[in-house]
C-alpha positions in Angstrom: -152.5 -67.0 -50.7 -154.5 -65.6 -53.6 -156.0 -62.1 -53.2 -158.3 -61.6 -56.2 -161.7 -63.2 -56.4 -160.8 -65.0 -59.6 -157.5 -66.3 -58.1 -159.3 -67.5 -55.0 -161.7 -69.4 -57.3 -158.9 -70.9 -59.3 -157.1 -72.0 -56.1 -160.3 -73.7 -54.9 -160.9 -75.4 -58.2 -157.3 -76.6 -58.3 -157.6 -78.1 -54.9 -160.8 -79.9 -55.8 -159.2 -81.3 -59.0 -156.1 -82.4 -57.0 -158.2 -84.3 -54.5 -160.3 -85.9 -57.3 -157.2 -87.0 -59.2 -155.6 -88.3 -56.0 -158.7 -90.5 -55.4 -158.7 -91.8 -58.9 -155.0 -92.6 -58.8 -155.5 -94.4 -55.5 -158.3 -96.5 -56.9 -156.1 -97.4 -59.8 -153.2 -98.4 -57.6 -155.5 -100.5 -55.4 -156.9 -102.5 -58.3 -153.3 -103.1 -59.5 -152.3 -104.3 -56.0 -155.3 -106.6 -55.9 -154.3 -108.2 -59.2 -150.7 -108.7 -58.0 -151.9 -110.4 -54.9 -154.1 -112.7 -57.0 -151.1 -113.5 -59.1 -149.0 -114.4 -56.1 -151.9 -116.6 -54.8 -152.2 -118.1 -58.4 -156.0 -118.2 -58.3 -157.2 -118.1 -61.9 -160.7 -116.7 -61.2 -159.3 -113.8 -59.2 -156.6 -113.1 -61.8 -159.1 -112.9 -64.7 -161.5 -110.7 -62.8 -158.6 -108.6 -61.4 -157.0 -108.1 -64.8 -160.3 -106.9 -66.3 -160.9 -104.5 -63.4 -157.3 -103.2 -63.4 -157.4 -102.5 -67.2 -160.7 -100.7 -66.9 -159.5 -98.6 -64.0 -156.2 -97.7 -65.7 -157.9 -96.8 -69.0 -160.5 -94.7 -67.1 -157.8 -92.9 -65.2 -155.9 -92.1 -68.4 -159.0 -91.0 -70.3 -159.7 -88.4 -67.5 -156.2 -87.1 -67.8 -154.9 -88.1 -64.4 -152.1 -90.2 -66.0 -150.6 -90.1 -69.5 -152.1 -92.4 -72.2 -148.7 -93.9 -72.9 -148.2 -94.7 -69.2 -151.5 -96.4 -69.1 -150.7 -98.5 -72.1 -147.4 -99.4 -70.6 -149.0 -100.5 -67.3 -151.7 -102.5 -69.1 -149.1 -104.2 -71.2 -146.9 -105.1 -68.3 -149.8 -106.5 -66.3 -151.1 -108.5 -69.2 -147.6 -109.9 -69.9 -147.3 -110.9 -66.3 -150.7 -112.7 -66.4 -149.9 -114.4 -69.7 -146.5 -115.6 -68.4 -148.2 -117.1 -65.4 -150.8 -118.9 -67.4 -148.2 -120.2 -69.9 -146.2 -121.6 -67.0 -149.2 -123.4 -65.6 -150.0 -125.0 -69.0 -146.4 -126.2 -69.6 
């Protein structure tokens, strides 16, 4: 445990940031999970809305520094490819 006043403050700030980042990451994972459930159900309205929400959540999480920008881009790319493949299969 920290002894100096400044070290106590830094420990408190770090804990607050950790909890905030944990919450943001959890929101991101939930939106991705919701999209994947919509993909398995193959409901187009939910897929379109879910993709838009997931991309926004992922970008917001990356812009706040919780995850790396490249990881966010990779996640968005994979989700978009998955949705595009599904719509291509339905049209064929």
